[in-house]
C-alpha positions in Angstrom: 3.3 -11.9 1.4 2.7 -8.9 -1.1 -1.0 -10.2 -2.5 -1.7 -10.1 0.9 -0.3 -6.8 1.5 -0.8 -5.3 -1.7 -4.8 -6.5 -2.3 -6.6 -3.1 -2.1 -4.7 -1.3 -5.3 -6.1 -4.1 -7.1 -9.5 -4.0 -5.8 -9.6 -0.2 -6.6 -8.7 -0.3 -10.1 -11.2 -3.6 -10.6 -13.8 -0.6 -8.6 -12.9 2.3 -11.8 -13.2 0.1 -14.3 -16.8 -0.1 -13.3 -17.0 -3.0 -11.4 -19.7 -3.0 -8.2 -18.1 -3.7 -5.4 -19.1 -7.5 -5.5 -18.2 -7.9 -8.5 -15.0 -6.0 -7.6 -14.3 -8.3 -4.3 -15.0 -10.9 -6.6 -12.5 -10.5 -9.6 -9.8 -9.2 -7.3 -10.0 -12.4 -5.4 -10.2 -14.7 -8.6 -7.1 -12.2 -10.0 -4.9 -13.5 -7.3 -5.7 -17.0 -7.2 -4.8 -16.6 -11.0 -2.0 -15.3 -10.0 -0.8 -17.4 -7.0 -2.4 -20.9 -8.9 0.2 -20.2 -12.5 2.7 -19.0 -9.7 3.3 -15.2 -12.4 4.8 -13.5 -9.3 8.1 -15.9 -9.2 7.7 -16.2 -12.8 7.4 -12.2 -13.6 11.0 -10.9 -15.5 12.7 -8.7 -13.2 13.8 -7.0 -16.2 10.8 -6.2 -18.2 9.2 -4.3 -15.2 8.7 -3.3 -11.6 6.2 -5.8 -9.0 3.1 -2.5 -9.2 3.4 -2.2 -13.4 3.0 -5.9 -13.5 0.1 -6.5 -11.4 -1.8 -3.5 -13.1 -1.1 -5.4 -16.0 -1.8 -8.3 -15.9 -4.8 -7.8 -13.6 -6.1 -5.8 -17.2 -5.5 -8.8 -19.3 -7.9 -10.6 -17.0 -10.8 -8.3 -16.4 -10.6 -7.9 -20.3 -10.5 -12.2 -20.8 -12.6 -12.6 -17.6 -15.5 -10.5 -19.4 -18.5 -13.0 -19.7 -17.3 -15.4 -17.3 -18.8 -15.0 -13.4 -16.1 -15.2 -11.1 -18.7 -15.7 -8.0 -19.5 -19.0 -8.7 -15.5 -19.8 -8.6 -15.6 -18.8 -4.8 -14.4 -21.5 -2.9 -13.6 -24.5 -4.1 -10.2 -25.2 -2.2 -8.9 -21.7 -3.9 -6.6 -20.1 -1.0 -9.0 -16.3 -0.3 -7.6 -13.3 0.6 -8.9 -11.9 3.7 -10.7 -8.6 2.3 -13.4 -6.5 4.1 -15.9 -5.3 2.0 -17.2 -3.1 4.0 -13.4 -1.6 4.6 -13.3 -1.2 1.2 -16.0 0.1 -0.2 -14.8 2.7 3.1 -11.6 3.2 1.7 -12.6 3.4 -2.3 -15.2 6.1 -1.4 -12.4 8.4 0.0 -10.4 7.8 -3.8 -10.2 11.4 -6.2 -12.2 8.8 -8.8 -14.0 11.2 -10.7 -10.3 12.8 -11.4 -8.5 9.5 -12.0 -7.7 7.4 -14.4 -8.4 3.5 -13.2 -4.5 3.6 -13.5 -3.2 6.6 -11.6 -6.3 5.2 -8.8 -4.6 1.7 -8.8 -0.7 3.6 -8.1 -2.1 6.1 -5.8 -3.5 3.9 -3.8 -0.4 1.5 -4.4 2.1 4.2 -2.5 -0.3 4.9 0.3 -0.7 0.8 0.9 2.9 1.1 0.9 3.9 4.0 3.2 0.8 2.4 5.8 2.7 -0.7 5.6 6.0 1.2 6.7 4.1 3.3 9.6 2.7 -0.1 10.9 6.1 -1.6 11.0 7.3 1.4 13.1 4.2 1.4 15.4 5.1 -2.5 15.8 8.8 -1.7 16.5 7.8 1.6 19.2 4.8 -0.7 20.4 7.4 -3.6 21.2 9.4 -1.4 22.4 7.0 0.2 25.3 7.0 3.6 23.3 3.8 3.9 21.7 2.9 6.9 23.2 6.1 8.8 22.2 5.6 7.4 18.6 1.8 8.7 18.4 3.6 12.1 19.0 6.4 11.8 16.9 4.7 10.0 13.6 2.7 13.2 13.8 5.5 15.0 12.4 6.2 12.8 9.3 2.5 12.3 8.4 1.4 15.8 8.5 2.6 19.0 8.5 5.4 19.8 10.9 4.4 23.5 12.1 0.9 21.8 13.2 2.1 20.7 16.7 5.6 22.5 17.5 8.5 20.4 18.9 8.4 21.9 22.2 4.4 21.3 22.6 5.3 17.3 21.7 8.3 17.8 24.7 6.3 19.1 27.0 3.5 16.0 27.1 6.4 13.9 26.5 7.7 15.6 29.5 11.3 15.8 28.2 13.3 18.4 26.3 12.8 20.0 22.6 16.0 18.4 21.4 15.4 15.1 22.5 12.1 14.9 21.0 14.1 16.2 17.4 16.8 13.8 18.4 14.2 11.6 18.8 12.6 12.5 15.1 15.3 12.4 13.3 15.5 8.7 14.4 12.7 7.6 13.5 12.5 9.9 9.7 15.9 8.1 9.3 14.8 4.5 10.4 10.7 5.6 8.4 13.7 5.6 5.1 15.1 2.4 5.9 11.7 0.9 5.9 10.3 2.5 3.5 13.2 1.0 1.2 13.1 -2.5 2.2 9.2 -2.7 1.5 9.6 -0.9 -1.5 12.5 -3.4 -2.6 10.7 -6.4 -1.7 8.6 -5.6 -5.2 11.0 -4.9 -7.8 13.3 -6.6 -9.7 16.6 -5.0 -9.3 18.3 -3.0 -6.0 19.0 -0.6 -8.3 15.2 0.7 -9.1 14.2 1.5 -5.5 15.2 4.4 -5.8 13.2 5.4 -9.2 10.6 3.5 -7.9 10.4 6.1 -4.7 10.1 8.8 -7.0 7.3 7.4 -8.7 5.0 6.8 -5.4 5.3 10.0 -4.3 5.0 11.4 -8.4 1.6 9.1 -8.0 0.9 10.9 -4.8 0.9 14.4 -5.9 -0.6 13.6 -9.6 
């Protein structure tokens, strides 16, 4: 579900608004409980914005109305809870350039990184299922790091194949990456015509 997949951007957004790790975890849980109980995702108007912007706006408003409440006291109570690892959340948050960015920009950046990570994990799963895990680890580096960091000839030597075959494999991986990226973004926008604009917006968030 989208809430489980994209809890971390909300957590980082809350943390950057001055909440402690414990408070951020509580408020992230409370926020998603609020969203799910009111079925806000289904009620969101696609014509008024993307799911990313919708969540960020609703979270900001929810925090403003929640400032005097103790979310920790509402833990449990039969509510559906997200699987949040507080240690992992703080490890990831410590890597954010928080001193240079607003909470909104932190949210957009972490949303983009989370989405791209999901694409890579889907690719990894496909290669694992077909028994090509080692090949994937070699090829994905070309997409996620400097393409010149490891020459194709070196990758070919390690995989026991030709440089030409590596180039073809990288091309196929890049094409599949694009398909999965499109699918992931399409799941978070209300209209398929918004996908390309959202891709541009998310990569702009990474460069900001």
